[in-house]
Residue, then its C-alpha position, 0 to 999 in steps of 0.5 A: m451444537m450450532t442451531n439450525q437458525a444460526k447455520k442458516f444465518i451463516l449461510l446467508l452471509f456466504v450467499f452475499s459474500l460469494g454469490f454462487f453455490s452448488g445445487s446439491f447444497l441449496q437442495k439440502q437447505f431449501g428443498d427447491l430442486k428446480e432452483a438448485q438445478e438451474i444454479e448448478k449449471t453455473s456453479k463454481i464451488d460446492l460449499s457443502l464441503f465447508w458445511e461438512a467441515l463445520d459439522k465435523l468440527e462441532k462434533k469433534f473439537i475438544n473445546k466446544d465452548k471456545i467455538d467463536y462462529q464470527k471468528l470462524l466466518y472471518g477466518a473462512i473469508s480470509g482463507m479464501i482471499s489468501a488462496l488467491g496469492d495476491p498480497y494486496t487483496t485482503f479481507l479486513d475485519p472491523q478493527e482492521t478497517k478502522m486502522f486502514l481509515e486511520d492510515v488514510s487520515g494521516e494520524f494513528e498510534g504505532v511505530g510509523m512505517e509503511v509495510g508490504i509483502r515482498d518474496g513472501l515476507p513483510t518488508v519495510i517499504a518506508p519508515l516515516e521521517g521523525t517517527p519511532a521506526f525512523k529513529a530506531g534505524l529501520k530501512p527500506g527493504d528490511k525483512i520483518l521475520a518476527i513481531d514480539q518473537v511470533p514468526t511472520n512467514n504465514m501472516s497476512l499484511e493486515e495481521v502484520v500491521k495489527r501486531i505492530r500497531g498499539p497504544k502510545g507508550t507501549r513497546v513492540t520487538l521487530t526481528i529484522l533481517r537486512e540485505g548484507w546481514s548474516v544474522p537478524k537483529d531485534f529492534q525494540i521500538r516504543r510506539d507513539r502518536i503518528k502524525i504524517p506531515a504533507l511536505r517540507f520545503e527549503m531553499k538549497e545552494g544555487d537557488i534550488a528549491y528542495v521539496k520533501i513529500y512524505n505521502f500523497s494525503s488529501l492535505l498535500d494537494y492544498e499545501f503543494r498548490k500554495l508552494a507551487l504558486k509561490l515558486y512560480q511567482q518567485k521564478v524558481d527554475k530548479i526544483i528537487l522533489d524528494l520522494r524517498n521513503n514516500p509509500g504513496g497515498y491517493f492516486r488523484v493527488a499524484v495526478n494533480l501534482a504532475g499537472w503543475f509540471i505537465d501540460r493539461g491533457k497530457l497522459i499521466a498514467i494508465e490503469r489497466f484492468g484484467d480484462g484488457r480495459e484501460n482508464l487513461y488519467k491526464s494532466p489537469g494543468p495548470a503546468r505553471l512549472k513546466y519550464t523548471k528543471v527537475v530532479v526526483l530523488i527515489n529509493q526502495g521506499s518510493a512506492s505507488a503514487s511516488e512511482i506514477l509521479a516520478g515516471a510521468l515527470r521523467y517522460y515529459t519533462k526529462a526529469k532525472l531520477v536519482g537514487e535507487r530503484s523504487f519499490g514496485k507497487g503498481s497495483v490498484q485496490e478498491m475498498i468494498r465495505l461490508k455491512d458489519g464494519s468489515a471490508l475487502k481490499v481487492t486488487i482490480a488493476h495495474w498502473l502503467t507509466p505514460d509509455g506503457t511501462l508496468i510498475e508492479g514488481k519492477g519499480l523505476k530504475p534511476d537515471v543516476e544510481v546513487k547509494n547512501l552509505e549506511d554509516s555516513q551522515e552525508d546525504l549522497q543522493l541529495k548531493k548528486a541532485i544538487e550537483i546535476l541542477n547546478s551543472s545544467s545550462 
């Protein structure tokens, strides 16, 4: 049985997490009727129900020695957040928090792909080029029906990521359903150490600078600055920005990149909160590349910061978007660290393009729609981008 001291410890944790309780619950625990009645006036939840359920569980559960109160607490918080119905507002236990921080550092062990929730199922946003997921043939839009034969339909995004991650050299089996397939297919993938590069650059026919941006890491800011100055000095006036399979990253890096093409002070993106408040993010300049002709490549794996940059370039520089509709990840998450190493990721706002277009759930429609053929090695989207730039006057 759980001791009274342990019960009060869990109670205090919930006080920190929720901040509101019913008067009857507080009265029962602390005997302060007046204080309880004051709190009752603004109470939104009666947590005595939780307490009752926990008490019944202790008395009735067959394997009492297997009750892990820390797991029960994490499970209660996870369930509470899951009930909000927002796949991007989540609770991360200490291990999941560590994995998330590894993600943004650009190095981790796994299969190398970004995953989101779409239509209630975990969905591949983008396999990162050169990683085990990419080499195995996974595509943006692939639905992950099971991980090592365990169905994913009731999994949180963090649980999906935790199951796919693992030590270098181990294997994971993903059951995938792709658009156009009548039956799913199993992909067995060997995990590896994943190190995400910032960008790749090469010159294409017609003196076109081709810049592949893998994600918006802190390293990208520095790498793109070096490249932008080089292109400016060499008077390169045609650029292809390849944002395909780019799942996003740091929002501020996307704003800084836009600043190389867009005059200082121009609106890059709007951050709109639930109460109607807005933050306006403007170009920091220096707009050294403002006179270059730009084509941006996008597909279903272009998400978040990729969509913000693509939308701003289309609005101000008349850049053509070529490829397929982007993923539509336009929500803003704030990470809140908790005292035991766990964390909350809370959706606090939505991103809008400079003309007020909502990205979340919609994505960006390309100006020129081109699909690459699955059984062909030819990059039709890149070919079209080169054709557009070489035919422009």
